[in-house]
C-alpha positions in Angstrom: 0.0 0.0 0.0 2.9 2.3 0.7 4.4 2.0 -2.8 0.9 2.8 -4.2 0.7 5.9 -2.1 4.2 6.9 -3.2 3.3 6.4 -6.9 0.1 8.4 -6.5 2.0 11.2 -4.7 4.5 11.3 -7.6 1.8 11.5 -10.1 0.0 14.2 -8.3 3.3 16.1 -7.9 4.0 15.8 -11.6 0.4 17.0 -12.5 0.9 19.9 -10.1 4.2 20.9 -11.7 2.6 20.7 -15.2 -0.2 22.9 -14.0 2.2 25.5 -12.7 4.2 25.4 -16.0 1.0 25.7 -17.9 -0.1 28.7 -16.0 3.2 30.5 -15.7 4.5 30.0 -19.3 1.3 31.1 -21.0 -0.1 27.7 -22.0 -3.3 28.4 -20.1 -5.2 31.7 -19.9 -3.1 34.6 -21.0 -1.5 36.6 -18.3 -1.1 39.7 -20.4 -0.6 41.1 -23.8 3.1 40.6 -24.1 3.5 36.8 -23.8 4.3 35.1 -27.0 3.3 31.6 -26.8 1.6 29.1 -29.3 -1.9 29.3 -27.9 -4.0 32.1 -26.6 -7.4 32.2 -25.0 -7.6 36.0 -25.1 -5.9 38.6 -23.1 -7.2 40.6 -20.1 -8.7 44.0 -20.3 -5.8 46.4 -20.2 -5.3 49.2 -17.8 -6.8 52.5 -19.0 -4.4 55.4 -18.8 -6.5 57.2 -16.2 -8.7 54.3 -15.2 -8.7 51.4 -12.8 -5.8 48.9 -12.8 -6.1 45.6 -14.5 -6.5 42.4 -12.5 -2.9 41.5 -13.4 -1.6 44.6 -11.7 -1.0 45.3 -8.0 -2.8 47.9 -6.0 -0.5 50.7 -7.3 -1.2 49.7 -10.9 2.2 48.2 -11.3 2.8 44.7 -12.6 2.7 41.8 -10.3 5.6 39.6 -9.3 5.7 37.5 -12.5 7.6 40.1 -14.5 4.7 40.9 -16.8 4.7 44.4 -18.3 2.3 46.9 -16.8 0.3 47.3 -20.1 0.7 47.5 -23.8 3.1 50.0 -25.2 0.2 51.4 -27.1 -0.9 52.9 -23.8 2.5 54.5 -23.2 3.9 57.7 -24.8 6.3 57.1 -27.7 9.9 56.6 -26.8 12.8 59.0 -27.0 10.9 61.8 -25.3 8.5 62.5 -28.2 5.6 63.3 -25.9 7.8 65.9 -24.2 8.2 67.6 -27.5 11.5 66.0 -28.6 11.4 64.8 -32.1 12.9 61.4 -32.7 14.8 60.6 -35.8 12.8 59.3 -38.8 12.0 55.7 -38.3 13.6 53.3 -40.8 11.4 50.2 -41.3 13.2 47.0 -40.4 13.2 43.9 -42.5 10.5 42.1 -40.5 6.9 42.0 -41.7 4.0 41.5 -39.5 1.3 39.1 -40.8 -2.3 38.5 -39.8 -1.2 35.6 -37.7 0.5 38.1 -35.4 -2.5 40.4 -35.1 -4.7 37.4 -34.6 -2.8 36.7 -31.4 -3.1 40.4 -30.4 -6.9 40.3 -30.9 -7.2 37.2 -28.7 -8.1 34.8 -31.5 -7.6 31.0 -31.5 -5.6 29.9 -34.5 -5.8 26.7 -36.5 -2.1 26.2 -36.5 0.9 27.0 -38.7 0.3 24.2 -41.3 -3.2 25.3 -42.1 -2.3 28.9 -42.3 0.6 28.2 -44.6 -1.4 25.8 -46.7 -4.2 28.4 -47.3 -2.2 31.6 -47.8 1.2 30.7 -49.1 0.0 28.9 -52.2 -0.2 30.7 -55.5 -3.5 32.2 -56.6 -4.5 30.2 -59.8 -5.5 32.3 -62.8 -8.8 30.5 -63.0 -9.7 31.5 -59.4 -8.5 35.0 -60.1 -10.8 35.3 -63.1 -13.6 33.9 -61.0 -13.1 36.5 -58.3 -12.9 39.3 -60.9 -16.2 38.2 -62.4 -17.7 38.0 -58.9 -16.6 41.6 -58.2 -18.0 42.7 -61.5 -21.3 40.8 -60.8 -21.5 42.5 -57.4 -21.3 45.9 -59.0 -23.8 45.0 -61.8 -26.3 43.7 -59.2 -26.1 46.9 -57.2 -26.1 49.2 -60.2 -28.9 47.5 -62.1 -31.1 47.5 -59.0 -30.4 51.1 -58.4 -31.4 52.0 -62.0 -34.5 49.8 -61.8 -35.8 50.8 -58.4 -34.2 54.0 -57.3 -33.1 56.3 -60.2 -33.4 59.3 -60.4 -33.2 59.4 -56.6 -29.9 59.5 -54.9 -29.5 56.1 -53.2 -31.0 52.6 -53.3 -32.8 51.1 -50.3 -31.8 47.5 -51.2 -34.0 45.7 -48.8 -37.3 47.3 -49.8 -36.2 48.0 -53.4 -37.0 51.7 -53.5 -35.1 55.0 -53.8 -33.9 57.4 -51.2 -33.5 61.2 -51.4 -32.9 64.0 -48.9 -34.9 63.8 -45.7 -37.0 66.9 -46.2 -39.0 66.2 -43.1 -36.0 66.4 -40.8 -33.3 68.9 -41.9 -31.2 67.8 -38.8 -30.8 64.3 -40.3 -27.3 65.1 -41.4 -26.4 61.5 -41.9 -28.7 61.6 -44.9 -28.9 65.3 -45.9 -25.1 65.9 -45.9 -24.8 63.4 -48.7 -28.0 63.3 -50.7 -28.6 66.4 -52.8 -31.4 65.2 -55.1 -29.0 64.8 -58.0 -29.0 61.1 -58.8 -25.9 60.6 -56.6 -25.4 56.9 -57.1 -25.5 57.2 -60.9 -23.0 60.1 -60.9 -20.7 58.5 -58.4 -20.5 55.2 -60.5 -19.6 56.7 -63.9 -15.9 55.9 -63.9 -16.4 52.4 -62.5 -18.4 51.6 -65.6 -15.5 52.7 -67.7 -12.9 50.9 -65.7 -14.9 47.7 -66.1 -15.0 48.2 -69.9 -18.8 48.7 -70.2 -18.7 51.3 -72.8 -22.4 51.1 -73.8 -23.6 51.6 -70.2 -21.0 54.3 -69.6 -22.3 56.2 -72.6 -25.9 55.7 -71.6 -25.2 56.8 -68.0 -23.3 59.9 -69.1 -26.2 61.0 -71.4 -28.6 60.4 -68.5 -26.5 62.6 -66.2 -26.3 65.3 -68.9 -30.1 65.2 -69.6 -31.5 64.7 -66.1 -29.2 66.0 -63.4 -29.4 69.6 -62.2 -27.7 71.3 -59.3 -30.4 74.1 -59.2 -31.9 72.4 -56.2 -33.1 73.6 -52.8 -30.8 71.1 -51.1 -28.4 71.8 -48.3 -25.4 69.5 -48.7 -22.0 69.1 -47.2 -19.3 70.8 -49.3 -16.9 67.9 -48.8 -19.3 65.2 -49.8 -20.6 67.1 -52.9 -17.0 67.7 -53.9 -15.6 64.2 -53.6 -18.6 62.2 -54.8 -20.1 64.5 -57.5 -17.6 67.0 -58.6 -14.8 64.4 -58.6 -16.8 61.9 -60.6 -17.9 64.5 -63.2 -14.3 65.5 -63.7 -13.1 61.9 -63.9 -15.7 60.9 -66.4 -15.0 64.0 -68.5 -11.3 63.1 -68.6 -12.2 59.6 -69.7 -14.4 60.8 -72.5 -11.8 63.3 -73.8 -8.8 61.0 -73.5 -7.3 60.6 -77.0 -5.9 57.2 -76.1 -9.2 55.7 -74.9 -7.5 52.9 -72.9 -10.8 51.5 -71.5 -12.4 51.1 -74.9 -14.4 53.5 -76.9 -15.9 55.7 -74.1 -16.4 58.8 -76.4 -19.8 60.4 -76.5 -21.2 61.6 -79.9 -21.4 65.4 -80.1 -19.9 65.7 -76.6 -19.4 69.4 -75.9 -17.7 69.3 -72.5 -21.1 69.1 -70.8 -19.7 67.2 -67.7 -17.0 69.8 -67.3 -19.7 72.6 -67.5 -21.7 70.7 -64.9 -18.7 70.4 -62.6 -18.1 74.2 -63.0 -21.8 74.9 -62.2 -21.6 72.8 -59.0 -18.3 74.3 -57.9 -19.7 77.8 -58.3 -22.6 76.8 -56.1 -20.2 75.6 -53.4 -18.0 78.8 -53.5 -20.2 80.7 -51.0 -18.9 78.3 -48.3 -15.5 80.1 -48.6 -17.0 83.7 -48.2 -17.4 85.6 -44.9 -15.1 83.3 -43.0 -12.3 85.1 -41.1 -9.9 82.2 -41.4 -10.4 81.2 -45.0 -11.6 77.8 -43.8 -15.0 77.1 -45.5 -18.4 76.6 -43.9 -19.3 72.9 -43.8 -22.6 73.2 -45.7 -24.2 75.2 -48.5 -27.6 75.3 -50.0 -27.2 74.8 -53.7 -29.7 77.6 -54.5 -29.3 80.1 -51.8 -25.7 79.7 -50.4 -24.7 79.3 -46.8 -27.8 78.8 -44.5 -28.4 81.6 -42.0 -28.1 79.2 -39.1 -25.0 77.5 -40.4 -22.6 75.9 -38.0 -19.2 77.7 -37.6 -17.5 74.4 -36.7 -16.1 72.0 -39.3 -13.8 69.0 -39.4 -10.2 69.2 -40.7 -10.8 66.6 -43.4 -14.0 68.2 -44.6 -12.4 71.6 -45.0 -8.9 70.6 -46.1 -9.7 67.8 -48.6 -11.0 69.9 -51.5 -7.8 70.7 -53.3 -7.6 67.7 -55.7 -11.0 68.3 -57.3 -10.9 72.0 -57.1 -7.4 72.1 -58.5 -8.3 69.8 -61.4 -11.3 72.0 -62.2 -9.2 75.2 -62.1 -6.5 73.8 -64.4 -9.0 72.4 -66.9 -10.9 75.7 -67.0 -7.9 78.0 -66.7 -9.6 79.7 -63.8 -7.6 80.0 -60.6 -10.5 80.7 -58.3 -11.3 77.1 -57.2 -7.8 76.0 -56.6 -7.0 79.2 -54.7 -9.9 78.9 -52.2 -9.1 75.3 -51.6 -5.4 75.9 -51.2 -6.1 78.9 -48.8 -8.2 76.5 -46.6 -5.4 74.0 -46.5 -2.8 76.6 -45.5 -5.1 78.1 -42.9 -5.5 74.7 -41.2 -1.8 74.0 -41.5 -1.0 77.3 -39.8 -3.2 76.3 -36.9 -1.2 73.1 -36.1 0.4 72.7 -32.7 3.8 74.4 -32.3 4.9 71.6 -29.9 3.8 68.5 -31.8 3.1 69.6 -35.3 -0.3 67.9 -35.1 -3.8 69.1 -36.1 -7.1 68.6 -34.3 -10.2 67.2 -35.8 -12.7 70.0 -35.4 -12.1 73.8 -35.7 -14.1 77.0 -35.5 -13.9 78.7 -38.9 -14.2 82.2 -37.5 -11.9 82.1 -34.6 -9.4 79.3 -35.6 -10.0 77.8 -32.2 -9.7 74.0 -32.0 -13.0 72.6 -30.8 -11.9 69.0 -31.2 -8.3 68.4 -30.0 -8.1 64.8 -31.0 -5.4 64.0 -33.6 -5.5 60.7 -35.4 -5.8 59.0 -38.8 -9.5 58.4 -38.9 -12.7 60.4 -39.2 -12.1 64.1 -39.3 -8.5 64.0 -40.4 -7.9 61.1 -42.8 -8.3 62.6 -46.2 -6.5 65.9 -45.2 -3.2 63.9 -45.0 -4.1 62.0 -48.1 -4.7 65.1 -50.2 -1.5 66.8 -49.2 0.4 64.0 -50.9 -2.0 63.5 -53.8 -2.1 67.2 -54.5 1.7 67.1 -54.9 1.5 64.0 -57.2 -1.1 65.7 -59.4 0.1 69.3 -59.4 3.8 69.2 -58.5 3.6 72.0 -56.0 6.6 71.5 -53.7 5.0 73.0 -50.6 2.3 70.3 -50.7 5.0 67.6 -50.4 6.7 69.6 -47.7 3.5 69.8 -45.7 2.9 66.1 -46.1 6.4 65.1 -45.1 6.2 67.3 -41.9 2.8 65.9 -41.1 4.0 62.3 -41.7 6.9 62.9 -39.3 4.6 64.2 -36.6 2.4 61.2 -37.1 5.4 58.9 -36.6 6.5 60.8 -33.6 3.3 61.0 -31.7 0.6 58.7 -33.1 2.7 55.6 -33.8 3.0 53.4 -30.8 4.7 50.0 -30.3 8.1 48.8 -31.4 10.1 50.2 -34.3 9.9 47.2 -36.5 6.8 44.9 -36.8 8.6 41.6 -36.4 11.6 42.6 -34.4 12.4 44.0 -31.0 10.5 44.1 -27.7 7.0 45.3 -27.1 3.9 45.4 -29.2 3.6 45.6 -33.0 3.0 49.1 -34.3 -0.4 50.8 -34.1 -1.5 54.4 -34.7 -3.6 55.8 -31.9 -5.6 58.9 -31.1 -3.8 61.6 -29.1 -4.2 65.1 -27.9 -2.9 67.4 -30.6 -1.0 69.6 -28.1 0.5 67.1 -25.7 0.6 63.9 -27.7 -1.0 62.1 -24.8 -3.4 59.2 -25.6 -7.1 60.3 -25.7 -8.9 57.0 -26.1 -8.3 53.4 -27.0 -10.3 53.0 -30.2 -9.6 53.1 -33.9 -12.2 53.6 -36.6 -12.6 51.9 -39.9 -11.7 54.9 -41.9 -8.1 54.6 -40.7 -7.7 51.5 -42.8 -7.0 53.8 -45.7 -3.6 54.7 -44.2 -1.6 51.5 -45.4 -2.6 52.5 -48.9 -1.2 56.0 -48.4 2.0 54.5 -47.0 2.3 52.5 -50.2 2.3 55.7 -52.2 5.3 57.1 -50.3 7.2 53.8 -50.3 6.8 52.9 -46.6 5.6 49.4 -47.7 6.8 47.4 -44.7 4.9 49.5 -42.2 1.9 49.4 -44.5 2.0 45.6 -44.6 2.0 45.5 -40.8 -0.8 48.0 -40.2 -3.0 46.4 -42.9 -2.7 43.1 -41.2 -4.3 44.6 -38.0 -7.4 45.7 -39.9 -7.6 42.4 -41.8 -7.4 40.5 -38.5 -10.5 42.5 -37.3 -12.2 41.7 -40.6 -11.5 38.0 -40.1 -13.0 38.1 -36.7 -16.3 39.7 -37.7 -16.6 39.3 -41.5 -16.6 43.1 -41.7 -14.9 46.2 -40.1 -16.9 47.7 -37.3 -17.1 51.5 -37.5 -15.0 51.7 -34.3 -12.9 49.0 -32.6 -11.6 49.3 -29.1 -8.1 47.7 -29.1 -8.0 47.8 -25.3 -11.3 45.9 -24.8 -10.9 43.8 -27.9 -14.5 44.6 -28.9 -16.3 47.0 -31.3 -17.4 50.3 -29.8 -19.6 51.1 -32.8 -21.0 48.1 -34.5 -22.2 49.0 -37.9 -20.4 48.6 -41.3 -21.7 50.7 -44.2 -19.8 48.8 -46.9 -16.8 51.0 -46.6 -13.9 50.6 -49.1 -10.8 51.6 -47.1 -9.5 48.1 -46.3 -10.2 47.0 -49.9 -8.3 50.1 -51.2 -5.2 49.3 -49.1 -5.4 45.7 -50.0 -5.4 46.6 -53.7 -2.5 49.1 -53.4 -0.4 46.6 -51.3 -0.9 44.0 -54.0 0.2 46.4 -56.7 3.3 47.2 -54.6 4.2 43.6 -53.6 2.5 41.3 -56.1 2.2 38.9 -53.2 -0.8 36.5 -53.7 -1.6 36.9 -50.0 -3.5 40.0 -50.9 -5.6 38.2 -53.5 -6.6 35.8 -50.7 -7.5 38.8 -48.6 -9.7 40.2 -51.4 -11.4 36.9 -51.8 -12.2 36.8 -48.1 -13.7 40.3 -48.3 -15.7 39.4 -51.5 -17.1 36.3 -49.9 -18.0 38.1 -46.7 -19.9 40.8 -48.6 -21.7 38.2 -50.6 -22.6 36.2 -47.5 -23.6 38.9 -45.1 -24.6 42.0 -47.0 -26.4 40.8 -50.2 -30.1 41.3 -50.0 -33.1 41.3 -52.4 -32.1 44.3 -54.5 -28.5 45.1 -53.7 -26.1 45.2 -50.8 -27.1 46.5 -47.4 -25.3 48.2 -44.6 -24.5 45.9 -41.7 -26.2 47.3 -38.7 -24.4 44.9 -36.3 -21.2 43.2 -37.3 -21.7 40.4 -34.7 -25.3 39.4 -35.3 -25.1 40.5 -39.0 -28.4 42.4 -38.9 -28.8 44.9 -41.8 -29.9 48.4 -42.5 -31.8 49.4 -45.6 -29.1 51.6 -47.2 -26.5 51.1 -50.0 -24.2 54.2 -50.0 -22.9 55.4 -53.3 -19.3 54.7 -52.4 -20.0 50.9 -52.5 -20.2 51.1 -56.3 -17.7 53.9 -56.8 -15.0 52.5 -54.5 -15.6 49.1 -52.9 -16.6 47.2 -56.1 -14.0 49.1 -58.1 -11.0 48.2 -56.0 -12.1 44.6 -55.7 -12.4 44.4 -59.4 -9.0 46.0 -60.1 -7.4 43.7 -57.5 -8.3 40.7 -59.6 -8.1 42.2 -63.1 -4.4 42.1 -63.8 -4.9 43.0 -67.5 -6.9 46.1 -66.8 -5.8 49.2 -68.7 -5.2 50.9 -65.4 -2.3 48.5 -65.0 -1.3 48.0 -68.6 -1.9 51.1 -70.6 1.3 52.9 -69.7 -0.7 55.9 -68.3 0.0 56.8 -64.7 -3.2 57.0 -62.7 -4.2 58.2 -59.3 -7.4 57.7 -57.3 -9.2 60.4 -55.4 -10.4 59.9 -51.9 -13.7 58.8 -53.4 -12.0 56.3 -55.7 -12.4 58.4 -58.9 -9.6 57.8 -61.4 -7.5 60.6 -62.6 -4.6 60.4 -65.1 -1.4 62.1 -63.9 0.0 64.2 -66.8 1.9 67.4 -67.5 -1.3 69.3 -68.3 -2.4 69.3 -64.7 1.1 70.5 -63.6 0.7 73.7 -65.6 -0.2 76.6 -63.3 -0.1 80.1 -64.9 -1.4 81.6 -61.7 1.2 80.0 -59.4 2.2 83.4 -57.9 -1.3 83.8 -56.5 -0.6 80.9 -54.1 2.2 82.6 -52.3 1.5 84.3 -49.0 1.3 88.1 -48.8 4.7 89.6 -48.2 6.7 86.6 -49.3 9.2 86.7 -52.2 9.5 84.6 -55.3 12.7 82.9 -56.4 14.0 86.2 -57.8 13.4 88.0 -54.5 10.4 90.0 -55.8 7.4 90.6 -53.5 4.4 88.6 -54.5 0.8 89.7 -54.2 -1.8 87.4 -52.8 -5.4 87.9 -53.8 -7.8 89.1 -51.0 -11.2 87.4 -50.5 -13.0 90.4 -52.1 -11.0 89.9 -55.3 -12.4 86.5 -56.0 -15.0 87.8 -58.4 -12.3 89.6 -60.3 -10.3 86.4 -60.7 -13.3 84.4 -61.6 -13.7 85.0 -65.3 -1.3 52.9 -60.5 1.8 53.7 -60.6 1.6 57.1 -58.9 4.2 56.6 -56.3 6.7 59.3 -55.5 9.1 56.5 -54.5 8.4 53.3 -56.3 9.3 50.3 -54.1 11.4 47.4 -55.5 8.7 45.0 -56.5 11.1 42.0 -56.3 11.8 42.7 -52.7 8.2 42.1 -51.7 7.5 39.2 -54.1 9.3 36.6 -52.0 7.4 33.4 -51.1 4.7 34.2 -48.5 6.3 31.8 -46.0 9.5 33.9 -45.8 7.5 37.1 -45.2 4.4 36.3 -43.2 5.4 33.2 -41.2 8.3 34.7 -39.3 6.4 34.7 -36.0 3.9 31.9 -36.6 5.8 29.6 -34.2 5.0 32.1 -31.4 1.6 33.4 -32.5 -1.3 31.8 -34.1 -3.9 34.0 -35.6 -7.6 34.0 -36.4 -7.2 32.3 -39.8 
């Protein structure tokens, strides 16, 4: 009996030791964010900067005795004293690349193991499958477009569940979610014009253009947001006009018989109706809304977001240069400079909401999402289109401030201690963390990083958003990275993740991004397709839907998905350099748009030109007198990123297993 008791004791002792090892070395419930072990059952809620301590911390908020860190580095100020106003040296991306497996661990997912991940994502993407996905993306667009034309035109949007049209909410002028966008000008048709051309559907493109010319008018009693009318309507009219008048006709015969620049005239008419937003503002920053008939409403709000006021330069600049009229570019450029001059002296950051009369920052949050996203985007794209050096200088300075204060985590994605990189929301003056969420609009940023050649950081950041998509089959409007849960649960068919996926594929030619696109396509088909189109997801977890299909689904989401899989598209093969606006409208980059006979007008009053002569800047009251895919600045070495997927994305798979 004694030997049996001894054996039993040894067995129990061994089981106890296994239990201790299981718990201490992370093979059981995760003790914190930083442990890098093969399995994860989620990580605990992390300590809020000003909130209660996490259960893993002691009473003072410091880590316990197991040596675990006090919290993720995302909660900590950037290193090297950046938060104290010291600018660190420009970050040079390391060779490591952070894949979705890594972010799957971060998000608390249970992986299926390295073998299955490699098997699914490292294999080549067969041409037949690629053609199938291209046709699926085209079919998605056609289904939405045809149903809009059958059930909603000439109204602005399609309600895809009840198969009817939607226009401005006349009964509730305060319904800005609708009225800011819908102006009673057949928005979805206008917004989709260049997608028809890119997909090679010349007959429908020609028919749609004639419909727009014959039926769309901007002489409407509609109060719309200047930003939305500019990027969705003005931008589309200009893009379609350029397609029609392109002598090379790369997309097929998109010419219109007896075309007399009608779309350009319509764009001019709309822009003139938007100009009152720039008048009677002490800072030069425009009012957020105008009535297309009467101008700025008497009760107009004096507060506007940075992106809304500072993302007009591409469309207004194209219009000015096509017309030979400096007015539109000048007012848009004046707004950009006014915002730029209001940035923090300490951090170089801008806030997200400003008073257009006082220049006071009402919203002091600085981030990459809503309220700021396209401001940064258009600093770079304006330089690409127009070649104005100061646009590039502003972008470079802004990008450096973003790296200094918004980027948290370790220097390289796959190397070093701490968490992988993430861009957070901070106070524009102090650089201190303001909250622990990111929004879905921020998923555009990897695509912007591709355009400047920061491909490695783009790969890593894109993987974070893709990991969230894999968890929910969509991107929630806001995701709290501290709580590992959505803060705002709807998904309105946004294109930002698709756009970044497309641009990363163009930069790397890695088939991984084709698999990402296929996942997105299949999720959209599974969760958002309804009787007459594709519906907004009201709730990304239970997959309930809302009866709305926003126009950007056809103008951007479907377009980028189609281009991702259509390798032979003229966008990629014609030899013409193209750029996409923030609404996904295609614009060719050529010398004509870099010709600016009124360049001196854009200098500040009292400054000097290259010859040392004083330059006059027009005053606001002089406006009426004046008024008569390969677009990278640095093109990355494609071969560097075309390595087998295993060598790039699997570097940390032994330590972290993702959601896939």
